[in-house]
N, C-alpha and C positions, 0 to 999 in steps of 0.2 A: 052603562054598568058607572057605577059612581065607588070611591076612591072612597078607605076606612082612613081617616088622622091613624098616624104614626103611633103615638098618645096612646084612642082606643083600639088599638090593635096587641099595644106592647098590654093594658089593662087586660083584656080575654086572655091574654099568655098563662100574663100573673095567676089568675083566677084560674085555668082550661092544666096549666101546669100545679099546685096544689089539690084539686079533688085528685087529677087523677096517679098523683104523688100515693093520698088515703085512701083512692084505689086499692090498689097494686101494687106498694110496696111491702117487702120480704125483708124483716125483720135480720140480720146474720147472725148463725146460727153461733156466731165464735167473738171472740173478743178480738180487737186490732185490728190487724193489716192484712188484706190479700197478697200486698204483695209481692214477692221474691226478690234478690240481689239474683243480678246477673248475673252467671259463671261462666270462665271457659267461652265467650265471645266478645271478638274485637268490632265495637259497634264500629272504630274508622276505615277498616273494613265492609265493616256489613253493611253499610250506609253510603257503599259508594260506587259510580257507574263505572261496569263494570266492562271490556273490548278485549277478546282474544286476535290478537297480531303474529303472525310469525315474524320470528325473528327475520330478518338482511344476512347478506353474506359477508357484512362489513362489520356484523354486529350491533345494530342498529332497528329501532323499532320507530315506524312512522304513526305518530298519533295526528288529524288530523293534521296542519300546519309544521310540525314540529317531528326532528327524531332526536330521540332519547339515544345517548351510545351509552352500551352495558361494557358495563370493562372487564376485563381478562377473571374468569374464576378458576381455584385450584382442578377444582374437577372434573372437569372439561377442557378437550381439545377450542371447542366454536359450539356457538350455541347458533348457528346458521342453520334457519334451517326449524327451528326450532316451534313449538307454540309458550306463544309463554300474556301472559292474563294483563292488561293492562288497567289501572285500579285508576279514577278522576275522585278521589277525597275530597269534600264541603270545600275544602277553605283553596283548592283548586292545583293543589299539587297531583301529582304521579307516581304511582308504582308501581317496578316491576316483579311479578312473581314466575317463577320455573318450580312447578310444582309446588314443598314449603316452605323453598329459596326465594329469599328475598333478593331481588338483582338491584335492587337501586331503588333512592326517591328524587326526584324531580321535582322545581319546583312552575308554578301554572309556563313559564317562558322556559319550560328543557334544560333550568341547568340546574346539575348535580345536586345535590346532599347534600349532609350527612359523610359527608368524605373518610372513609377509612387508610387502613397503609398502602402501601403501592404496593403493589400483585405482581410478583414475578413475569413477564409474559414467557410462553411458550418457546424455544429454540432462543432464549435467552436475552431479546428481546424485553425491555424494559417500558415501563404503565408510566406519565405522565409525575411528579410528586404525590398527588395525593388517589392516585388510582384512576383518578377521571379520565376518559378520550372530553373533546368541548363537542358539544351539537355538533351538526353538523347542517350544515344548505343553507338556505336565505336565510337573510334577520327573521326573525320570531316574535309574530302577533298574541298577542292574547288572547291566552284557547275560548276562556271564559268558563264556567259551568252551566248549563249543559255543553257540552264536545256535541261536535253539531256531528252530524251518522256519517258523515261522507267520509270516505277514502279517495 
């Protein structure tokens, strides 16, 4: 079997594509673009890897080799045992969601991002100054994107 030089292949394709387009192209019925603006979609969420996890008894979620601490919420005593959605974004960051509620965003290393005001814990205990607890467990290694599917 002989190999066709790359230049000859490209010349053939240019000729073939031109003939194909002349034979089968149909002019647009209307002038302008057919693209529409995207409304009501968060592309950061759409283009993320999504993993379902169960919240541990200490209000943490384990993702790969990371432990993400969920800060206390006012609308529920504890999220322990609840199923949450962990999103791994293209930036490498993680976010946690429980239904429509965002439970927090974390760096690729598991550190809390975008801290909010301190939230009063049940039974009068105070949370740390920024409202987050530190991640638990061993020193964190970069999880990378995509996250391995190991648990």
